[in-house]
C-alpha positions in Angstrom: -12.9 51.0 6.4 -10.9 49.9 3.7 -12.3 48.9 0.8 -11.3 45.7 -1.5 -8.1 45.7 -2.6 -7.2 44.9 -6.4 -4.4 42.1 -6.4 -2.9 42.1 -9.4 -2.9 38.1 -10.7 0.3 36.5 -11.8 1.2 33.0 -12.5 3.9 32.2 -10.0 7.3 29.9 -10.7 6.2 26.3 -10.4 9.2 24.7 -8.6 8.5 20.7 -8.3 11.8 20.3 -6.3 14.7 22.7 -4.7 16.6 19.9 -6.8 17.0 20.8 -10.5 17.3 18.2 -13.0 20.9 17.3 -14.1 21.7 16.4 -17.8 23.3 12.7 -17.1 26.5 11.4 -18.3 27.1 8.3 -19.9 27.4 6.1 -17.1 24.9 7.6 -15.0 22.1 7.3 -17.9 22.9 3.9 -18.4 22.2 3.3 -14.8 19.1 5.4 -15.6 17.9 3.0 -17.6 18.3 0.3 -15.9 15.7 1.8 -13.5 13.5 2.7 -16.2 13.2 -0.4 -17.3 12.6 -2.1 -14.0 9.9 0.6 -13.6 8.4 0.0 -16.7 7.7 -4.2 -15.9 5.0 -3.3 -13.7 2.2 -1.6 -14.0 1.8 -1.0 -9.8 4.0 1.4 -8.3 6.8 1.3 -6.3 8.8 2.2 -3.3 12.3 3.3 -3.8 13.1 0.3 -1.5 11.5 -1.6 -4.3 13.2 -0.3 -7.5 16.8 -0.5 -5.2 16.0 -4.4 -4.6 15.0 -5.2 -8.0 18.7 -3.2 -8.9 20.5 -5.6 -6.5 18.5 -8.9 -7.8 19.4 -8.1 -11.4 23.2 -7.0 -10.7 22.6 -3.3 -11.1 24.1 -2.4 -8.0 25.8 -4.1 -4.8 23.1 -4.2 -1.6 24.5 -1.4 0.3 23.1 1.2 2.1 25.4 3.7 0.0 24.0 2.0 -3.0 20.2 2.5 -2.1 21.0 6.2 -1.6 22.3 6.4 -5.0 19.0 4.7 -6.4 16.7 7.2 -4.6 18.5 10.5 -6.0 18.3 8.7 -9.4 14.6 8.4 -8.8 14.1 11.8 -7.8 16.6 13.1 -11.1 14.9 10.7 -13.1 11.6 12.2 -12.5 12.5 16.2 -12.5 14.0 15.1 -16.3 10.7 13.3 -17.5 12.5 10.0 -17.6 10.4 8.4 -14.9 6.7 9.0 -14.6 6.4 10.7 -11.4 3.0 7.9 -10.5 5.9 4.8 -10.9 7.1 6.0 -7.5 4.7 4.9 -4.2 5.5 7.0 -1.1 3.0 5.6 1.4 4.6 7.3 4.5 3.6 10.8 3.5 0.1 11.7 2.5 -2.3 14.9 1.7 -5.4 15.7 3.4 -8.3 17.6 2.3 -11.5 18.7 3.2 -14.5 17.7 1.0 -17.0 20.7 -0.3 -19.5 21.2 -3.0 -20.1 23.7 -5.4 -24.1 22.1 -5.7 -26.1 19.6 -4.8 -25.4 18.0 -8.2 -21.5 17.7 -7.9 -22.6 15.9 -4.8 -24.7 13.0 -6.0 -22.0 13.1 -9.1 -19.4 12.1 -6.8 -21.9 9.2 -4.8 -22.2 7.8 -7.9 -18.9 7.4 -8.3 -18.0 6.1 -5.2 -20.9 4.3 -3.8 -20.1 0.8 -3.0 -22.2 -1.9 -1.5 -20.5 -3.8 1.6 -19.6 -7.4 -0.1 -18.2 -8.8 3.2 -21.8 -8.3 4.7 -23.2 -12.1 3.8 -19.4 -13.0 4.2 -18.6 -15.7 7.5 -15.5 -13.8 7.8 -13.8 -10.6 8.3 -10.4 -9.9 6.8 -7.8 -7.6 6.9 -4.1 -6.9 5.6 -1.6 -5.9 8.2 2.1 -4.5 7.2 5.0 -4.2 8.9 6.0 -1.2 6.4 4.2 1.7 5.9 6.3 2.5 3.0 4.6 -0.4 0.8 1.1 1.2 1.7 1.3 2.9 -1.6 1.4 -0.4 -3.4 -0.8 -2.1 -1.0 -4.0 -0.4 -0.6 -5.2 -0.5 -3.6 -5.7 -3.9 -4.0 -7.4 -3.8 -0.5 -9.7 -1.2 -1.6 -10.5 -3.5 -5.0 -11.8 -6.0 -2.3 -13.0 -3.8 1.1 -10.2 -5.0 3.0 -9.1 -2.6 6.3 -5.4 -2.0 6.0 -3.4 -1.4 8.9 0.4 -0.4 8.5 1.9 -1.1 11.8 5.1 0.6 11.3 7.7 -2.1 13.1 6.0 -3.3 16.1 2.2 -2.3 16.3 1.3 -0.1 19.9 -0.9 -1.2 22.3 -3.1 1.3 21.3 -3.6 0.2 17.9 -3.6 -3.6 19.1 -6.8 -2.3 21.4 -8.5 -0.4 18.9 -8.3 -2.8 16.1 -9.6 -5.9 18.9 -12.7 -3.7 19.8 -13.6 -2.7 16.0 -13.1 -6.9 15.7 -15.5 -7.4 18.3 -18.3 -4.7 16.6 -17.9 -6.8 13.7 -19.8 -9.8 15.4 -17.3 -11.8 13.0 -14.8 -14.2 13.2 -11.9 -12.2 11.6 -8.6 -13.3 10.2 -5.8 -10.9 9.8 -3.3 -11.4 6.3 0.0 -10.4 7.7 3.2 -9.2 5.5 6.6 -8.9 7.6 10.4 -9.1 6.9 11.9 -12.3 7.5 13.9 -11.2 10.1 13.9 -11.9 14.1 11.8 -8.9 14.7 9.4 -9.6 11.6 9.1 -13.2 12.9 8.2 -11.8 16.4 5.3 -9.6 15.5 3.4 -12.1 13.7 4.2 -14.8 15.9 2.9 -12.6 19.1 0.0 -10.5 17.3 -2.8 -13.3 17.4 -2.1 -13.8 21.2 -2.3 -9.6 21.9 -5.6 -9.0 20.3 -7.1 -12.0 21.8 -6.2 -10.3 25.1 -9.0 -7.5 24.0 -11.5 -10.4 23.7 -11.0 -10.5 19.2 -11.9 -13.8 18.0 -8.5 -13.4 15.6 -6.7 -15.6 13.4 -3.5 -14.2 12.4 -1.8 -15.6 9.3 1.2 -14.8 7.9 1.4 -14.6 4.0 4.9 -13.2 3.6 7.6 -12.9 4.0 8.5 -17.5 4.7 11.9 -19.0 3.9 9.9 -21.0 1.5 9.5 -17.9 -0.5 13.1 -16.2 -0.1 14.5 -19.4 -1.5 11.8 -19.5 -4.7 12.1 -15.6 -5.6 15.9 -16.1 -4.8 15.9 -12.6 -2.6 18.9 -10.8 -1.4 19.6 -11.8 2.1 21.5 -9.6 4.7 23.0 -10.5 8.1 20.5 -10.4 11.1 20.8 -7.8 13.9 23.3 -8.6 16.5 21.5 -6.0 18.6 18.1 -7.5 18.6 17.6 -9.9 21.4 15.7 -12.4 19.5 17.9 -12.7 16.8 19.7 -15.7 18.5 16.1 -17.7 18.3 15.6 -16.4 15.2 19.0 -17.8 13.6 18.8 -21.1 15.7 15.2 -21.8 14.0 15.7 -20.0 10.3 19.4 -19.1 9.7 20.9 -15.8 9.9 20.3 -14.5 6.8 17.0 -11.7 7.3 15.3 -10.4 4.1 13.2 -7.3 4.0 9.7 -7.8 2.7 10.4 -4.8 0.0 12.7 -7.3 -1.6 9.6 -9.2 -3.2 8.8 -7.8 -6.9 5.3 -5.6 -6.6 3.4 -7.5 -9.1 4.3 -10.6 -6.9 3.6 -9.2 -3.5 0.1 -8.0 -4.8 -0.2 -11.4 -6.3 0.1 -13.3 -2.6 -2.0 -10.5 -0.7 -4.9 -10.9 -3.9 -4.7 -14.8 -3.5 -4.9 -14.9 0.3 -8.1 -12.1 0.2 -9.7 -14.6 -2.1 -9.3 -17.9 -0.4 -11.4 -16.6 1.9 -14.2 -15.2 0.0 -17.6 -17.1 -0.5 -17.9 -16.1 -3.9 -21.5 -17.0 -4.1 -22.3 -14.6 -1.9 -20.0 -11.9 -3.1 -21.2 -12.0 -6.6 -24.7 -12.0 -5.1 -24.1 -8.7 -4.0 -22.2 -7.6 -7.0 -25.4 -8.0 -8.8 -27.1 -5.8 -6.3 -24.7 -3.3 -6.3 -24.8 -2.8 -10.2 -28.8 -2.3 -10.2 -28.2 0.4 -7.1 -25.8 1.8 -9.3 -28.0 2.2 -12.3 -30.7 3.8 -9.8 -28.4 6.4 -8.7 -27.1 7.1 -12.4 -30.8 7.9 -13.2 -31.0 9.5 -10.2 -27.9 11.9 -11.2 -29.3 12.4 -14.3 -32.8 13.5 -13.4 -30.9 16.3 -11.2 -29.2 17.5 -14.1 -32.5 17.7 -16.2 -34.1 19.8 -13.7 -30.7 22.1 -13.7 -31.3 22.4 -17.3 -34.5 23.2 -17.4 -34.4 26.3 -14.7 
């Protein structure tokens, strides 16, 4: 039988990316400084496309696909060079999944104390969900959804039949009328998604109302968002142009703080504050009970 083998412990070279940070020239440094200034304005993380649209709206770059790639490359180099915090850039389309395991019951209870939340929607008359056309915005939107315990769905364009069916069944199981708050591009496809989503969910038996939170023509005008021509290859473009005009705008063009404010206001508008606050009081008391129980476990371990 082969015995245990001594494996030398070494510290491997850590590489954050196959790309290496380069020392920027003066012109590039000015470009980096503009991006850093934009990111510093917001507490929330931004997607690369949001950074790009803010650069466009401030005249840093023109709205072209080549300039989008320049901004994307710059955010990589800036993070590698330590000139842009990694947490400033959100990437909701790529995630890490791990398996939960614990060293002890104490560790389990400590985590339970940290993650315990009472269902604050239990006594509400409605069930509310947030749906967004862009998966890339998940990193920006999920924190506010978690704060208000609202399910978040990224459709990645047109929602599939399976997604619509499974969502409708979940809404039926909840036994409450549902409000879906929808975020999508101001273009032919984005408008078609929100127009059709309610009847498509109702087709599977859901009692649901879809409310389009953004983008709207008035928001495009209010925030002076950069436009692009509609896609001539989209069969829906002619109908969209007849109703709204030729210009299209991506939801990513909204500043992240504005986007989050719109979502938060839309969620809060559907909350009964008295019922919400009553359960928050109960949640606080239950949290104290969890704290006390966890401390008692720690005391027992110290005695042992």
